[in-house]
N, C-alpha and C positions, 0 to 999 in steps of 0.2 A: 538675248542673242543666241546662246547655246541651244535653246529650245527651237529656234527657227532653223538652225543648222540640222538638228535632229529631225525636224519635220521634213526638210528638203531631202535628207538622206533616205528617209522612209518613203517619200513620194517617188524618188528615183528607183528604189528597190522594188516598190510595188508596180511601177510601170514596166520594169524589166520582167518581173514575174508575170504580169498580165499578158505579155506576149506569149508566154508558154501555155497559157490557159485557153487561147483561141481554139475554137472548135469544140471545147468541152461544154456543150450546151444541151438543150432539150433534144436536139436531133441525135446526139451521141447517147444521151441517157435512154431514149426510147429504143435504141438499137441494142442495149444491154439486156442480157438475161437477168433474172432475179438474183442469181448468185453473183453476177458481175456487178450489179447495183450494190449489193451488200458489201462486196469487196471494195468498191469505190468509196462507199460511206466509211467503212472501217479504216481504209488508208487515209482518207481525208481527215477524219477525226484524230487519228494517231498523229498525223503531221501537225494538226493544230495544237494538240496537247504538247508536243515537242517544242513547237514555236513558243507557246505560252510559257513553258518552263524556262527556255533559253532567254526569252524576253525579260522575265522576272529576275533572273540571275544578273543579267546585264544592268538592270535598273538598280539592284542592290549594290553592285560593284560601283556604279556611278555615284550612288548615295555615299558610299564609304570614301571614295576617292575625292569627291567634291564637298564632303561633309554637309550634305543636304539634310534638312529637317524632314520629318515624316510628311508634313503638310506640303512641302515642295515636291515630294516624290509621288504622292498619291495620284495627281493628274497624269503622270507618265504611264501608270498602269492601264489607262484606257487604250493605249496602243496595243496592249497584249490581248485584248478581248477579241475573240474570233467565234464564229458559229459553233455551237455544240449540238449534241443530240437533241432531237425534238421528240417528245413523248417517251423518253427513257430507254428506247431500244433502237438498234440499228434498223430492224425491220420496219418499225413505225416511221423512222426518219426516211427510209427509202420510199415508203408508201406516200408520205407527204410530198416528196419530190416528184413522184410519178403524178400525183394529183395536180401539183403546181403546173406541170408541163401539159396537162390536158387542155389548157387554154392555149390555142395556137399562137397567140400574141406573145406568150412567154417562152416559146421555143428558142429564140436567139439569146436568151439570158444565160450567162455562165452558170454552171452547176454550183460553184462556190457562192455566187450571188443569190441563187435560189435558196440555198441553205441559210444564207444571212436573212433573207426575207422571212423564211419559215420560222427561224429561231426568234426573230423579232415579234412575229405574230403570236408565237406560243408564250412570249414574255409579256404580252398584253399591249403591244404598241398600238397606237391609234390607227384606224382604218385610213384616215387622210394621209398620214405619214407613210404608211405601207404602200398606198396607191402612188404617191409621189415618187417614192424610191423605186417601185416596180417600173413606172413609166421612164424614169431616168435610166435604169438598167436596160430596158427595152431599146432605148435610143442608142446608148453608148455601146452596149454589147452587140447590138445588131449591126452597127457601123463597123465594129472591130472584126466581125466574123466574115466580112466580105473580102 
């Protein structure tokens, strides 16, 4: 039951955050200068690192408070996983995002979702799963951007 509540809270928080990301898609990315693209990537990655650290601290606090075993806590860490750099540098990450948006069908996809797809590709995710996720983002993000 507590896991369901945590999931519901995360879903609500993500839907609220999602509203703030509308418009931050390929059209916005294409309008950025190279320096603005790098600044966006650095800001995004800085925020994800901060979220990851905060998320992990909260899980450790939950573990101590509820006296959970390591096995019970490990699945909770999956909620902390967010996109990271692709290719090791901010410049390469920006280049991958620019290449991703060269496909006009990808323009409605949020930059954060593009980073997610790119990170999954660099981690060796299957082409089928990547295509499925890309199509899902095209539909969902395209609908949200209207």
